[in-house]
Backbone bond lengths (Angstrom), bond angles and torsions (degrees), N, CA, C in turn:
res aa  C-N    CA-C-N  psi(-1)  N-CA   C-N-CA  omega(-1)  CA-C   N-CA-C  phi
1 M - - - 1.427 - - 1.531 107.43 -
2 A 1.347 114.15 141.99 1.463 119.26 -175.88 1.448 108.36 -74.14
3 T 1.366 117.78 154.92 1.448 121.71 172.92 1.468 109.67 -98.57
4 G 1.359 115.86 165.72 1.423 122.22 178.78 1.499 116.59 -58.96
5 K 1.389 114.86 -25.27 1.460 119.25 -179.41 1.546 110.37 -76.99
6 D 1.382 118.48 -18.32 1.414 120.64 -178.55 1.528 114.60 -84.34
7 L 1.335 114.83 -17.92 1.439 122.20 -172.62 1.559 110.51 -108.00
8 P 1.368 114.89 146.23 1.507 117.18 169.78 1.548 106.29 -55.92
9 N 1.339 112.66 158.21 1.461 117.28 -179.13 1.486 114.04 -78.69
10 I 1.288 118.20 51.59 1.469 123.65 -179.37 1.556 109.86 -70.61
11 G 1.326 117.31 -33.22 1.455 119.21 178.99 1.494 114.02 -63.71
12 G 1.311 115.63 -43.88 1.473 120.76 179.02 1.543 109.61 -66.11
13 F 1.315 115.28 -37.79 1.464 121.66 178.23 1.562 109.07 -61.51
14 I 1.313 117.14 -50.16 1.447 123.66 178.97 1.550 110.39 -58.71
15 R 1.336 116.27 -44.97 1.466 123.23 -179.92 1.515 108.72 -60.12
16 D 1.354 118.06 -47.75 1.472 124.11 180.00 1.525 107.73 -60.59
17 L 1.276 120.11 -47.14 1.498 121.20 -179.34 1.515 109.98 -60.48
18 R 1.345 115.24 -44.05 1.451 117.83 -176.57 1.555 110.35 -65.48
19 R 1.369 116.18 -41.46 1.455 117.59 179.07 1.491 111.13 -67.44
20 N 1.306 118.44 -38.19 1.514 120.52 178.60 1.545 110.05 -63.96
21 A 1.366 117.76 -32.43 1.458 121.79 179.44 1.561 106.92 -81.70
22 K 1.272 120.25 -6.68 1.495 125.65 178.44 1.555 110.23 57.29
23 I 1.304 115.62 48.38 1.433 120.50 172.00 1.527 110.66 -123.17
24 S 1.291 116.15 152.47 1.507 121.86 -176.37 1.521 108.66 -79.19
25 L 1.294 112.81 165.75 1.476 120.57 176.37 1.558 109.05 -61.03
26 R 1.311 116.61 -41.22 1.468 122.84 177.20 1.484 111.17 -60.75
27 Q 1.332 118.44 -46.87 1.451 123.13 -179.08 1.554 112.02 -61.69
28 L 1.363 115.72 -42.33 1.417 118.96 178.63 1.512 111.58 -66.87
29 S 1.313 115.94 -39.25 1.478 119.20 -179.72 1.495 111.71 -63.17
30 E 1.342 116.95 -39.35 1.474 121.26 175.97 1.524 111.37 -67.17
31 Q 1.384 117.93 -44.30 1.417 119.66 -177.46 1.544 112.99 -68.43
32 A 1.348 115.89 -30.63 1.473 119.05 -178.34 1.507 113.74 -93.44
33 G 1.368 114.33 -10.29 1.455 118.02 179.75 1.549 111.40 74.36
34 V 1.299 118.28 33.32 1.481 126.52 -178.72 1.520 107.88 -119.92
35 S 1.297 116.97 139.77 1.491 116.67 -179.52 1.505 112.16 -65.13
36 N 1.265 114.98 148.04 1.468 122.01 -179.53 1.541 111.49 -57.17
37 P 1.357 118.58 -50.70 1.507 118.25 -179.83 1.508 112.01 -60.93
38 Y 1.324 117.77 -40.26 1.514 121.82 -178.30 1.542 108.42 -64.07
39 L 1.320 117.83 -44.47 1.437 123.46 179.28 1.518 109.66 -62.03
40 S 1.318 119.31 -44.39 1.470 122.95 175.26 1.513 111.24 -59.22
41 Q 1.272 120.17 -40.83 1.480 121.60 177.14 1.508 112.44 -67.79
42 I 1.306 117.58 -34.25 1.497 122.73 175.47 1.573 108.71 -62.94
43 E 1.357 114.05 -48.56 1.419 117.91 -176.82 1.570 111.05 -65.37
44 R 1.254 117.89 -33.95 1.462 120.08 -178.96 1.566 111.48 -83.60
45 G 1.357 117.83 -0.77 1.445 123.26 177.10 1.531 112.32 79.45
46 L 1.326 120.09 18.30 1.419 123.13 179.02 1.555 113.22 -85.12
47 R 1.326 113.37 -26.98 1.471 118.92 179.68 1.512 111.89 -126.28
48 K 1.290 116.04 149.36 1.489 120.48 176.80 1.569 106.27 -102.88
49 P 1.287 117.81 118.53 1.520 118.84 -178.43 1.577 110.07 -74.16
50 S 1.301 112.78 151.04 1.482 119.55 177.44 1.547 106.46 -74.36
51 A 1.348 114.06 169.56 1.495 118.74 176.29 1.512 109.92 -63.34
52 E 1.289 122.34 -36.25 1.465 124.61 177.13 1.504 110.89 -61.93
53 V 1.314 119.61 -47.43 1.453 124.48 177.17 1.510 110.47 -61.33
54 L 1.307 118.80 -41.60 1.440 122.65 177.45 1.511 110.23 -62.80
55 Q 1.332 118.52 -38.01 1.440 123.07 -176.47 1.601 107.24 -68.20
56 Q 1.349 115.36 -41.58 1.460 121.02 179.14 1.545 110.99 -65.78
57 L 1.334 116.00 -40.42 1.426 119.98 179.20 1.547 110.63 -70.13
58 A 1.328 118.73 -39.10 1.471 122.16 177.37 1.547 110.51 -61.65
59 S 1.309 114.55 -39.61 1.497 118.86 178.38 1.509 109.65 -67.39
60 A 1.308 118.32 -48.22 1.470 120.26 177.69 1.506 114.69 -59.90
61 L 1.381 114.58 -34.85 1.459 117.92 -177.16 1.542 111.55 -91.28
62 R 1.311 114.09 -2.32 1.499 121.34 -179.96 1.527 113.12 58.06
63 V 1.323 115.76 48.37 1.436 123.58 169.59 1.482 109.68 -120.90
64 S 1.313 115.88 164.34 1.508 115.81 -178.08 1.495 109.28 -72.94
65 T 1.324 114.54 145.14 1.488 120.01 176.80 1.493 110.65 -62.96
66 P 1.363 119.44 -43.28 1.495 116.94 178.14 1.531 113.91 -57.49
67 A 1.341 116.28 -35.14 1.508 118.70 179.63 1.516 108.31 -65.21
68 M 1.329 117.75 -40.68 1.437 121.92 -179.11 1.540 109.71 -68.75
69 Y 1.354 119.00 -40.70 1.445 118.81 177.33 1.524 111.70 -67.35
70 L 1.331 116.63 -36.08 1.527 119.89 179.04 1.549 108.02 -62.29
71 R 1.318 115.40 -45.82 1.468 118.91 -178.31 1.471 111.80 -62.24
72 A 1.345 117.96 -35.58 1.506 123.32 -178.02 1.515 110.90 -81.50
73 G 1.333 118.59 -4.76 1.468 121.91 177.54 1.527 112.16 84.22
74 L 1.334 118.14 18.20 1.465 122.87 177.45 1.494 109.73 -87.18
75 L 1.271 121.56 -19.14 1.458 121.45 -178.79 1.553 108.68 -128.27
76 D 1.336 115.03 153.17 1.445 121.94 173.72 1.484 108.26 -78.41
77 D 1.354 118.09 155.04 1.433 120.65 174.46 1.509 109.86 -82.27
78 R 1.349 116.66 83.08 1.410 120.73 178.85 1.556 106.54 -140.45
79 E 1.344 114.52 165.88 1.412 122.86 177.49 1.555 112.68 50.08
80 G 1.303 116.79 45.91 1.407 119.32 169.74 1.527 116.24 84.30
81 Q 1.297 118.00 -3.71 1.455 120.27 -177.35 1.507 112.51 -62.87
82 G 1.361 117.30 -27.78 1.441 120.78 175.06 1.508 113.03 -60.39
83 V 1.328 113.70 -39.38 1.485 119.15 176.92 1.500 111.34 -61.39
84 L 1.338 116.96 -46.93 1.469 120.16 -179.50 1.473 109.24 -63.33
85 A 1.361 120.69 -41.92 1.432 122.00 178.07 1.516 112.98 -59.97
86 A 1.342 114.60 -41.86 1.487 122.31 -179.01 1.546 107.05 -61.78
87 I 1.337 117.01 -48.31 1.433 120.08 179.31 1.513 112.66 -57.15
88 A 1.365 115.01 -46.37 1.453 120.06 -176.58 1.555 109.78 -68.26
89 A 1.307 119.54 -29.87 1.451 122.34 -174.93 1.506 112.49 -87.24
90 D 1.324 119.07 -13.33 1.484 121.05 -174.27 1.507 109.28 -67.33
91 P 1.340 119.35 115.05 1.467 121.02 179.47 1.482 115.54 -72.50
92 D 1.341 117.45 -14.48 1.429 120.59 -179.93 1.487 119.09 -83.85
93 L 1.373 113.41 -6.86 1.472 120.20 -178.94 1.491 110.82 -102.18
94 T 1.311 116.04 145.57 1.443 119.65 174.02 1.476 110.86 -77.63
95 M 1.349 119.20 166.51 1.476 121.59 177.36 1.556 108.39 -60.25
96 A 1.281 119.21 -40.76 1.504 120.99 -178.16 1.556 108.66 -63.88
97 Q 1.325 114.83 -39.79 1.467 118.22 -178.51 1.543 109.32 -67.73
98 K 1.310 117.68 -41.74 1.450 121.59 178.56 1.498 109.84 -63.13
99 Q 1.273 119.77 -41.76 1.471 124.02 177.34 1.525 111.30 -58.90
100 S 1.358 115.78 -50.60 1.380 123.04 -179.09 1.561 112.69 -61.20
101 L 1.308 116.71 -44.38 1.470 120.26 177.47 1.495 111.52 -63.43
102 T 1.339 115.93 -43.25 1.443 120.55 -178.98 1.534 109.48 -62.66
103 Q 1.324 117.07 -45.57 1.480 119.85 179.99 1.520 113.14 -64.07
104 I 1.361 114.26 -40.33 1.491 117.41 177.63 1.526 111.36 -63.90
105 Y 1.310 116.15 -46.39 1.463 121.39 179.53 1.517 112.36 -60.49
106 E 1.316 116.38 -43.84 1.482 120.30 -178.66 1.545 109.05 -69.76
107 T 1.307 117.11 -36.25 1.519 120.75 177.07 1.537 108.02 -64.62
108 F 1.347 120.40 -45.59 1.496 120.63 177.69 1.481 111.93 -59.39
109 R 1.412 117.65 -40.05 1.403 119.24 -178.15 1.545 112.82 -67.86
110 R 1.378 113.99 -40.48 1.452 117.66 176.43 1.534 111.74 -62.83
111 E 1.282 118.31 -45.09 1.411 125.40 176.70 1.516 112.63 -57.74
112 N 1.262 119.00 -45.66 1.503 124.12 177.67 1.516 109.23 -63.99
113 A 1.370 117.10 -43.31 1.452 118.78 178.42 1.561 110.98 -64.34
114 R 1.311 117.49 -39.44 1.416 120.88 178.88 1.539 111.45 -65.17
115 L 1.315 115.38 -43.04 1.501 119.24 176.57 1.499 111.30 -65.86
116 A 1.281 120.15 -37.70 1.478 122.51 179.22 1.517 110.21 -66.57
117 E 1.360 116.45 -37.57 1.450 119.20 173.72 1.507 113.39 -65.54
118 A 1.354 116.66 -42.61 1.460 118.65 177.48 1.497 112.89 -65.52
119 T 1.350 117.49 -35.97 1.472 120.51 177.06 1.483 109.99 -66.03
120 A 1.332 117.86 -45.07 1.455 121.66 179.42 1.498 110.34 -59.85
121 A 1.349 117.59 -44.72 1.401 122.73 178.74 1.547 111.72 -62.77
122 A 1.315 118.78 -39.73 1.395 122.62 179.00 1.548 112.10 -69.75
123 D 1.348 115.00 -33.61 1.455 117.83 178.27 1.515 112.25 -72.48
124 T 1.310 120.11 -26.38 1.440 120.82 178.70 1.476 112.98 -97.65
125 A 1.373 119.39 -5.76 1.440 121.44 177.31 1.485 110.38 -73.43
126 P 1.387 117.64 142.54 1.470 119.25 178.67 1.551 110.35 -65.45
127 V 1.337 117.81 145.27 1.436 121.83 177.44 1.549 107.79 -84.39
128 T 1.320 114.87 130.86 1.482 119.86 -179.90 1.522 105.75 -115.79
129 T 1.359 115.27 151.30 1.419 120.37 175.27 1.502 108.90 -120.61
130 G 1.282 118.16 158.76 1.458 120.15 -177.52 1.511 109.11 131.27
131 P 1.360 116.67 -170.88 1.423 120.91 -176.59 1.547 111.27 -64.63
132 T 1.329 112.67 148.13 1.520 116.91 178.66 1.550 107.36 -102.56
133 A 1.268 113.71 153.87 1.449 118.25 177.63 1.522 109.91 -93.58
134 G 1.336 117.51 127.23 1.447 122.00 -179.61 1.522 113.92 91.40
135 P 1.328 115.06 174.27 1.464 120.11 -175.90 1.526 111.72 -68.28
136 V 1.335 114.34 146.40 1.474 116.87 175.54 1.526 109.20 -112.70
137 A 1.300 114.95 134.90 1.429 119.59 -179.86 1.547 109.59 -82.61
138 T 1.355 112.61 130.29 1.458 117.84 178.84 1.507 109.85 -129.87
139 E 1.300 116.90 156.22 1.435 119.85 178.82 1.535 106.09 -133.45
140 S 1.350 115.43 140.13 1.496 116.23 172.26 1.562 107.89 -100.53
141 T 1.300 113.52 172.21 1.426 115.45 179.01 1.481 114.09 -68.71
142 T 1.396 114.62 -22.06 1.454 116.44 -178.97 1.517 111.78 -94.54
143 G 1.324 117.27 1.74 1.457 118.84 179.81 1.571 107.61 113.45
144 P 1.328 115.50 168.60 1.462 118.51 -178.21 1.547 109.28 -71.41
145 T 1.352 114.56 149.83 1.397 119.97 175.25 1.563 106.46 -106.60
146 A 1.369 110.48 172.78 1.501 115.90 179.79 1.502 113.65 -61.04
147 T 1.326 118.33 -29.95 1.490 120.04 -176.79 1.522 110.82 -86.80
148 E 1.342 117.25 -17.98 1.487 116.40 -178.20 1.544 109.32 -90.71
149 P 1.345 117.20 125.80 1.452 119.24 175.66 1.517 109.42 -70.49
150 T 1.317 114.73 142.70 1.426 118.57 177.69 1.530 109.27 -117.66
151 T 1.286 116.49 154.32 1.470 121.99 177.60 1.522 108.54 -128.30
152 G 1.315 114.30 152.34 1.428 119.37 170.85 1.570 109.50 -92.55
153 P 1.292 115.81 -164.25 1.454 118.44 176.46 1.575 113.38 -57.69
154 S 1.254 115.98 132.09 1.458 119.44 -176.36 1.492 112.65 -67.54
155 T 1.347 118.02 123.10 1.464 119.37 175.98 1.526 105.99 -125.61
156 P 1.316 118.20 131.50 1.469 121.64 -178.94 1.507 109.73 -68.89
157 P 1.348 118.80 145.36 1.404 120.66 177.95 1.517 109.52 -58.96
158 G 1.367 115.91 141.74 1.412 119.68 -177.85 1.500 118.00 86.30
159 S 1.349 114.75 -5.96 1.480 120.67 -178.23 1.511 109.24 -72.17
160 A 1.302 116.64 167.32 1.491 121.49 -178.37 1.513 108.67 -62.68
161 A 1.328 117.22 -38.66 1.451 120.32 178.63 1.521 112.48 -65.85
162 D 1.357 114.00 -39.35 1.459 118.84 178.24 1.541 111.08 -64.02
163 L 1.293 116.59 -44.00 1.504 123.34 -179.46 1.539 106.88 -64.59
164 A 1.347 119.65 -42.53 1.438 122.60 -179.20 1.549 109.17 -62.51
165 N 1.340 114.39 -41.78 1.449 120.53 -179.14 1.583 110.06 -62.25
166 I 1.269 116.15 -44.67 1.442 122.59 178.38 1.468 110.97 -59.52
167 A 1.358 117.28 -41.82 1.464 121.78 177.86 1.485 111.93 -60.66
168 V 1.320 116.64 -35.44 1.470 121.45 -175.91 1.532 111.20 -83.05
169 T 1.328 115.58 -47.01 1.445 120.11 -171.56 1.533 115.52 -97.73
170 G 1.325 117.23 -14.54 1.444 120.18 -175.84 1.514 110.57 87.60
171 P 1.312 117.03 -177.43 1.426 121.65 -178.70 1.523 113.06 -65.87
172 T 1.371 117.63 144.09 1.448 120.11 -176.40 1.569 105.94 -138.88
173 T 1.344 111.26 161.68 1.473 118.07 177.46 1.527 108.06 -77.07
174 T 1.318 116.86 175.51 1.450 119.64 177.35 1.517 112.68 -61.53
175 E 1.271 119.15 -25.41 1.473 122.41 -179.35 1.554 109.44 -82.82
176 G 1.359 119.11 -11.76 1.444 121.75 178.56 1.492 111.78 101.23
177 T 1.312 119.44 3.76 1.482 120.24 -179.24 1.584 107.13 -81.36
178 P 1.300 114.26 135.58 1.533 117.20 178.86 1.518 107.54 -60.99
179 T 1.270 115.11 145.19 1.478 122.37 178.46 1.574 112.40 -91.57
180 G 1.295 115.27 -8.31 1.485 117.85 176.39 1.503 114.66 93.54
181 G 1.373 118.20 -14.97 1.457 117.01 -178.27 1.489 110.83 -104.21
182 A 1.317 120.53 108.91 1.391 119.78 179.50 1.478 109.98 -139.46
């Protein structure tokens, strides 16, 4: 049997998360579907949990599975996983705060990846000339006139800014005019 010195400190991490969530060992074992004695051995560093058990514990403790895998030494600290592990390990945050921060962080990363893909696709797309579809925003040196449509900063549909705007203004048409139902 392995000793606590041979294993990453995943047991202490799980114990700290459980205590911060203010649940007993028995409650966590029931929620995660892991036996109480086995969970006790994991927390004391006597057993190394499998990836499946770590996933069940992460779900029951409401932390990200990658953060749990990182702490157990199953993942390298790359692509932001250190941030997720830091959030999960912070004893000053509540479980709800940890969940919120993790979701926000992962949303930002997905949005940045999506924008990078769109930019890469736009950079490799052939440039075409000719008429454009839809209104074109123009500006004069004296400022916009009543006949010239103006636009603000471009935000792709479905972006976080777009969703926040919908939450504030209610549903709008594709031109940005409120539909009246909010």
